[in-house]
C-alpha distance (Angstrom), angle and dihedral (degrees) to the residues before:
residue distance angle dihedral
X1 . . .
X2 3.75 . .
X3 3.76 127.6 .
X4 3.83 112.3 -61.3
X5 3.77 125.1 -124.1
X6 3.80 114.7 -167.5
X7 3.78 121.6 -160.3
X8 3.80 101.8 -162.3
X9 3.77 131.8 -154.8
X10 3.80 96.7 122.1
X11 3.80 137.0 39.1
X12 3.87 89.0 -130.4
X13 3.81 105.3 73.8
X14 3.76 130.2 -168.4
X15 3.79 132.1 -174.8
X16 3.80 116.2 -104.4
X17 3.81 96.7 -177.5
X18 3.77 141.9 -75.3
X19 3.76 130.9 -61.7
X20 3.79 114.0 -164.9
X21 3.83 104.3 -56.7
X22 3.80 93.1 -18.3
X23 3.81 130.4 97.0
X24 3.81 108.4 -142.1
X25 3.79 123.7 -146.8
X26 3.80 129.1 -172.3
X27 3.80 136.0 -169.6
X28 3.76 138.5 169.0
X29 3.81 105.3 -127.8
X30 3.79 127.7 49.9
X31 3.83 111.2 -164.7
X32 3.81 120.6 -173.5
X33 3.82 89.1 -120.0
X34 3.78 92.1 71.6
X35 3.80 94.2 45.8
X36 3.80 91.3 65.2
X37 3.82 91.1 42.8
X38 3.76 93.9 53.6
X39 3.80 92.4 46.4
X40 3.77 92.8 49.4
X41 3.81 89.0 55.2
X42 3.79 91.3 54.3
X43 3.83 98.8 -102.6
X44 3.81 116.8 147.3
X45 3.80 122.9 -142.4
X46 3.79 137.1 -157.4
X47 3.79 133.7 171.1
X48 3.77 122.5 -108.5
X49 3.77 114.5 -179.8
X50 3.82 105.1 -61.9
X51 3.78 95.2 -15.4
X52 3.77 133.5 82.9
X53 3.81 109.2 -141.6
X54 3.79 120.0 -153.7
X55 3.81 122.2 -159.5
X56 3.77 116.9 -155.3
X57 3.84 119.3 -134.3
X58 3.81 90.0 -135.0
X59 3.81 112.4 121.3
X60 3.84 115.1 -130.0
X61 3.78 116.1 -105.6
X62 3.81 90.3 -117.3
X63 3.82 88.7 59.2
X64 3.82 90.6 51.2
X65 3.80 89.9 53.7
X66 3.79 92.5 50.0
X67 3.83 94.7 47.9
X68 3.86 96.4 84.9
X69 3.78 90.9 47.4
X70 3.79 92.1 50.4
X71 3.79 91.3 48.5
X72 3.79 92.0 51.0
X73 3.84 92.4 47.1
X74 3.83 90.0 48.6
X75 3.83 91.7 50.1
X76 3.81 91.5 48.4
X77 3.85 90.9 49.2
X78 3.79 92.4 50.5
X79 3.83 91.0 47.5
X80 3.83 91.5 50.8
X81 3.81 91.9 49.4
X82 3.80 92.4 48.7
X83 3.82 90.5 48.6
X84 3.81 91.6 50.7
X85 3.81 91.9 48.4
X86 3.78 91.5 49.5
X87 3.81 92.5 49.2
X88 3.81 91.6 46.9
X89 3.80 90.8 54.3
X90 3.82 97.1 43.3
X91 3.82 107.9 27.3
X92 3.75 121.1 66.4
X93 3.78 98.0 -151.4
X94 3.79 91.9 49.8
X95 3.80 91.2 45.5
X96 3.83 93.8 53.1
X97 3.83 91.3 41.7
X98 3.78 91.7 53.5
X99 3.81 101.2 39.2
X100 3.80 100.7 36.8
X101 3.80 103.8 29.4
X102 3.79 101.1 37.2
X103 3.79 118.4 9.4
X104 3.81 96.1 43.1
X105 3.83 92.8 49.1
X106 3.80 91.4 48.3
X107 3.79 92.2 50.8
X108 3.81 91.0 45.2
X109 3.80 89.6 54.2
X110 3.81 94.7 45.9
X111 3.80 96.0 44.4
X112 3.80 100.0 34.2
X113 3.82 89.5 -133.8
X114 3.79 136.9 91.1
X115 3.80 124.9 -107.8
X116 3.83 94.5 -108.0
X117 3.81 89.7 53.2
X118 3.81 90.6 51.0
X119 3.82 88.8 50.8
X120 3.80 90.2 49.4
X121 3.83 91.8 51.6
X122 3.79 90.0 51.0
X123 3.78 92.7 49.7
X124 3.83 92.0 49.0
X125 3.80 89.4 49.2
X126 3.82 101.5 47.5
X127 3.83 110.2 15.6
X128 3.81 121.9 88.7
X129 3.79 110.3 -114.0
X130 3.81 112.8 -111.3
X131 3.82 93.1 16.3
X132 3.82 110.5 112.7
X133 3.81 94.5 -171.1
X134 3.80 90.9 51.1
X135 3.81 89.0 53.6
X136 3.80 92.4 50.5
X137 3.80 91.6 47.8
X138 3.81 90.4 50.1
X139 3.83 92.1 52.5
X140 3.80 92.5 45.1
X141 3.79 91.6 49.7
X142 3.81 92.1 48.4
X143 3.79 95.3 47.1
X144 3.79 95.3 44.8
X145 3.81 98.5 43.7
X146 3.80 108.5 21.9
X147 3.83 113.4 22.5
X148 3.79 128.9 -2.6
X149 3.80 117.9 -125.4
X150 3.76 132.5 177.3
X151 3.78 99.9 -112.8
X152 3.76 118.8 138.9
X153 3.79 85.7 -100.5
X154 3.81 133.6 -150.7
X155 3.84 97.8 -72.6
X156 3.82 98.0 50.0
X157 3.76 87.0 34.0
X158 3.80 87.8 71.7
X159 3.80 89.0 58.1
X160 3.80 89.9 48.9
X161 3.80 90.5 49.9
X162 3.81 92.4 51.0
X163 3.79 93.0 50.5
X164 3.83 93.3 47.5
X165 3.80 91.9 48.6
X166 3.80 91.4 47.6
X167 3.81 93.6 47.3
X168 3.83 98.4 40.1
X169 3.79 91.3 -162.3
X170 3.77 124.4 -160.1
X171 3.83 96.1 -164.2
X172 3.81 119.0 34.8
X173 3.77 129.9 -175.1
X174 3.81 121.6 -162.3
X175 3.81 121.0 -167.7
X176 3.80 107.4 -156.3
X177 3.83 119.2 22.3
X178 3.84 101.0 -175.6
X179 3.85 104.7 167.9
X180 3.81 94.5 -17.2
X181 3.82 100.4 -104.3
X182 3.82 96.1 130.5
X183 3.80 89.8 38.8
X184 3.80 90.2 59.2
X185 3.79 90.1 43.2
X186 3.83 91.7 55.4
X187 3.81 98.9 37.1
X188 3.81 94.8 53.6
X189 3.83 89.5 61.3
X190 3.80 99.4 45.3
X191 3.80 119.0 113.0
X192 3.81 120.3 -113.8
X193 3.78 112.7 -71.4
X194 3.83 94.9 20.9
X195 3.82 120.9 131.6
X196 3.76 132.8 -149.4
X197 3.81 121.8 -157.7
X198 3.78 116.9 -167.3
X199 3.80 126.1 -170.1
X200 3.80 119.1 -149.8
X201 3.80 124.7 174.2
X202 3.84 97.7 -161.5
X203 3.85 111.9 74.5
X204 3.80 93.1 -155.8
X205 3.79 92.4 52.5
X206 3.80 89.3 47.9
X207 3.81 91.7 53.7
X208 3.80 91.7 48.2
X209 3.83 90.0 49.5
X210 3.82 91.4 50.6
X211 3.80 90.8 54.3
X212 3.81 93.3 46.8
X213 3.82 91.4 47.2
X214 3.79 90.0 49.2
X215 3.82 90.0 49.3
X216 3.79 87.4 54.3
X217 3.79 90.9 52.3
X218 3.85 94.1 -119.4
X219 3.80 102.6 109.0
X220 3.82 91.6 109.7
X221 3.81 89.9 64.4
X222 3.80 99.2 43.1
X223 3.80 135.9 71.6
X224 3.79 119.4 -174.3
X225 3.80 117.1 -154.7
X226 3.77 117.2 -160.3
X227 3.79 117.7 -146.1
X228 3.78 145.4 61.4
X229 3.79 116.4 -44.1
X230 3.79 92.5 -133.2
X231 3.81 89.5 57.9
X232 3.79 99.2 40.6
X233 3.81 102.1 41.9
X234 3.86 94.0 68.3
X235 3.83 89.0 51.2
X236 3.79 97.7 49.8
X237 3.79 98.7 92.2
X238 3.77 93.5 50.9
X239 3.80 96.6 34.7
X240 3.80 98.3 46.3
X241 3.82 99.3 25.6
X242 3.82 89.4 -128.0
X243 3.79 123.7 140.9
X244 3.79 102.3 -166.7
X245 3.80 141.6 1.0
X246 3.79 120.3 -128.3
X247 3.79 95.0 -161.2
X248 3.83 132.8 20.4
X249 3.77 122.1 -169.0
X250 3.82 112.3 -161.6
X251 3.80 116.0 -159.4
X252 3.79 110.5 135.6
X253 3.82 131.6 92.3
X254 3.82 106.1 -11.2
X255 3.81 92.8 -142.8
X256 3.84 87.8 60.0
X257 3.79 97.5 53.6
X258 3.79 96.0 92.6
X259 3.80 95.9 37.6
X260 3.81 93.1 52.5
X261 3.81 93.5 43.8
X262 3.80 89.8 55.1
X263 3.80 88.7 46.5
X264 3.80 90.2 54.6
X265 3.83 88.1 52.0
X266 3.81 92.7 48.6
X267 3.78 92.2 48.9
X268 3.82 90.3 49.1
X269 3.78 93.3 -124.7
X270 3.82 95.8 140.0
X271 3.81 123.5 79.5
X272 3.81 127.4 -162.7
X273 3.79 104.5 -77.8
X274 3.82 95.2 27.3
X275 3.80 112.3 145.6
X276 3.81 124.6 -141.2
X277 3.78 119.0 -167.2
X278 3.83 118.2 -171.7
X279 3.81 123.6 -165.5
X280 3.82 129.1 -151.3
X281 3.80 94.2 21.8
X282 3.81 89.2 147.3
X283 3.78 102.2 34.4
X284 3.01 117.4 59.8
X285 3.80 78.7 -3.2
X286 3.80 139.4 -147.1
X287 3.84 104.8 -142.0
X288 3.81 96.7 165.6
X289 3.78 90.6 51.3
X290 3.81 92.4 48.7
X291 3.78 92.4 48.7
X292 3.78 92.3 50.7
X293 3.82 95.9 46.3
X294 3.80 93.7 46.0
X295 3.82 95.3 47.4
X296 3.79 100.9 36.8
X297 3.82 115.8 99.8
X298 3.79 87.7 -144.3
X299 3.84 93.3 73.7
X300 3.74 143.5 47.7
X301 3.76 108.0 -152.1
X302 3.79 136.5 -163.1
X303 3.80 128.3 -173.1
X304 3.82 121.5 -140.8
X305 3.83 111.9 -161.6
X306 3.78 116.3 -146.0
X307 3.82 141.1 134.4
X308 3.75 133.7 -81.7
X309 3.78 109.9 -91.8
X310 3.85 112.9 -74.8
X311 3.86 92.3 -11.3
X312 3.84 139.1 87.2
X313 3.84 92.6 -116.8
X314 3.80 118.5 123.2
X315 3.80 114.2 -108.3
X316 3.81 138.1 145.7
X317 3.80 148.5 -171.7
X318 3.81 128.3 -120.6
X319 3.77 119.7 -143.1
X320 3.81 115.9 -162.3
X321 3.78 126.2 -177.5
X322 3.81 128.2 -166.0
X323 3.85 102.6 -131.3
X324 3.77 118.4 -112.2
X325 3.78 113.6 -111.8
X326 3.81 114.7 -113.0
């Protein structure tokens, strides 16, 4: 039987038909005695014109039949969501697919801003002006707790710090600025008089990076060049009046790692002892670059295993040094 609806004016009730899944009852008298009885049984009442209508708590038979199906569908949905979350945290391809192809676009649509702009606003809100470490901490906190972003991150950042301190470069080239996190990380460790030149293809990203670098108090050490690396690298000697770079940090499009490294060689921008450090060589990966650097007699390479920024996904950095001439 379906759910019962009782139209009460009498304690003797009789059915007057069906309405959808409800059985409707009507009577002529509505004593207070039956009000308390219906309420004690879980019925719910509301007034309709001169009638008081009572709705039974009984679930329709069709709902009973659907209950197992709904439970199974709910369990399947929960299992799928848990599987996706696990893969996003442990598999690089899934992580990039979720964060860059879906979640970022959704947040861009909802907020009307890009992810680097949201990072900038967070930095301006919480980081102390002129304090580079405060800026780095603000970005790390935002990207680990609020919204993932493909900065070098705090864990691999320690590798980057160690290489910069070991190299003590005077002229630094960075390929791929993004929001300026790694730029700040490098620039804060440079000796007095050193210069960092960073190439970024996206003008909006470059502007965000300039503001973050300025907030960190490092704008006097950094120049950001907007354009494609393949166009700008051949112009660097003439444009910047620089002969060689002591340190090159590579963190842009992974398919361009090898092309731009060969371009640096062709333009004679690397000296004996120059250090190249490439990020994300495992995830998403740069296999052609790794093969070249590890087999070329021009370089001595070392791999530093780590994890993809702010996740549990395996990643690493490749350090390559052009050997000093005897």
